[in-house]
C-alpha positions in Angstrom: 94.0 52.9 90.6 92.9 49.8 92.5 95.6 47.7 90.8 98.2 50.2 92.0 97.1 50.1 95.6 95.4 53.6 95.8 92.8 54.1 98.5 89.9 54.7 96.2 86.3 55.6 97.1 83.5 56.6 94.7 80.2 58.3 95.5 77.7 59.3 92.9 75.1 62.0 93.7 72.1 63.2 91.7 72.9 66.9 91.5 74.6 69.5 89.3 78.1 70.8 90.0 77.0 73.5 92.5 74.4 71.3 94.1 76.7 68.4 94.7 79.2 70.3 96.9 77.1 70.3 100.1 76.2 66.7 99.5 79.7 65.4 99.2 81.8 67.8 101.3 81.4 65.9 104.6 82.5 62.7 102.9 85.6 64.4 101.5 86.8 65.4 104.9 86.0 61.9 106.3 88.0 60.4 103.4 91.1 62.7 104.1 90.9 61.8 107.8 91.0 58.1 106.9 93.9 58.6 104.5 95.9 61.0 106.7 99.5 59.8 106.9 102.6 61.6 107.7 106.0 61.1 106.1 108.8 60.4 108.6 112.3 61.0 107.2 115.4 59.7 108.8 117.9 62.5 108.0 120.9 60.3 108.7 120.0 57.6 106.1 117.7 59.5 103.8 115.0 56.8 104.1 111.3 57.7 104.0 108.8 55.6 105.9 105.0 56.1 106.0 103.9 56.6 109.6 100.8 57.9 111.3 101.0 61.3 113.0 98.0 62.2 115.1 97.1 65.9 115.6 94.0 66.8 117.6 92.8 70.3 118.5 89.8 70.7 120.8 87.4 73.5 121.7 89.3 74.3 124.8 92.3 75.5 122.7 94.3 72.4 123.5 96.6 70.8 120.8 97.5 67.2 121.4 100.1 65.4 119.2 101.0 61.7 119.1 104.2 61.0 117.3 105.0 57.4 116.4 108.4 55.9 116.9 109.5 58.7 119.3 108.7 57.2 122.6 111.7 58.6 124.5 111.4 61.8 126.3 112.8 64.6 124.2 112.2 68.1 122.8 110.5 68.5 119.5 109.8 71.6 117.5 106.1 72.1 116.6 105.3 74.4 113.7 101.8 75.2 112.6 101.1 77.0 109.4 97.7 78.2 108.0 96.6 76.9 104.6 98.0 80.2 103.1 101.5 79.3 104.5 101.4 81.9 107.4 103.2 80.6 110.5 100.8 80.7 113.4 102.8 78.7 115.9 106.5 77.7 116.3 107.8 76.5 119.6 109.9 73.7 121.2 107.8 71.4 123.4 108.5 68.4 125.5 107.6 65.0 124.1 106.8 62.4 126.8 106.1 58.8 125.8 105.4 59.8 122.2 102.9 62.5 123.0 103.2 66.3 123.3 100.6 68.9 124.1 100.2 72.7 123.9 97.6 74.5 125.9 96.1 77.9 125.2 96.5 77.8 121.4 93.7 79.8 119.9 93.2 78.8 116.2 90.2 80.0 114.2 88.3 77.6 111.9 90.4 76.6 108.9 92.9 74.2 107.5 96.4 73.9 109.0 99.6 72.1 108.4 101.6 70.7 111.4 105.3 69.9 111.2 107.0 68.1 114.0 110.8 68.0 114.0 113.1 66.1 116.3 116.9 65.7 116.0 116.5 62.8 113.5 112.9 62.9 112.2 110.5 65.2 110.6 106.7 64.5 110.5 104.0 66.5 108.7 100.2 66.3 108.8 97.3 68.5 108.2 94.2 69.1 110.3 90.9 71.0 110.0 89.2 73.1 112.6 85.5 73.4 112.1 83.2 75.8 113.9 
């Protein structure tokens, strides 16, 4: 895996299968946060480029999105789906200097997928809300 450029981390714990879960679970989420990358697709050329998409949700029910390479002011569509695929939010929002925000979004703890769509690009990322 190292020779092929994979981001690899290994952690060994002294526990049985059921006992190891609480020991490694926080590290798993940290690993996914470090590896989080969104795929940007240029629909005109059909080229895929790895880019970072930043999605942050805070306890005040405020969702903040930073979208790379979209610094111009424009409208984007923000779609949030639960891990089961149920759409929990779908709305056009204004992107200003590469950032967009949505206030008053009440999301319970869980895993979500965010899709950001502009006229030429589509970004995806996942995020986790913990209690």
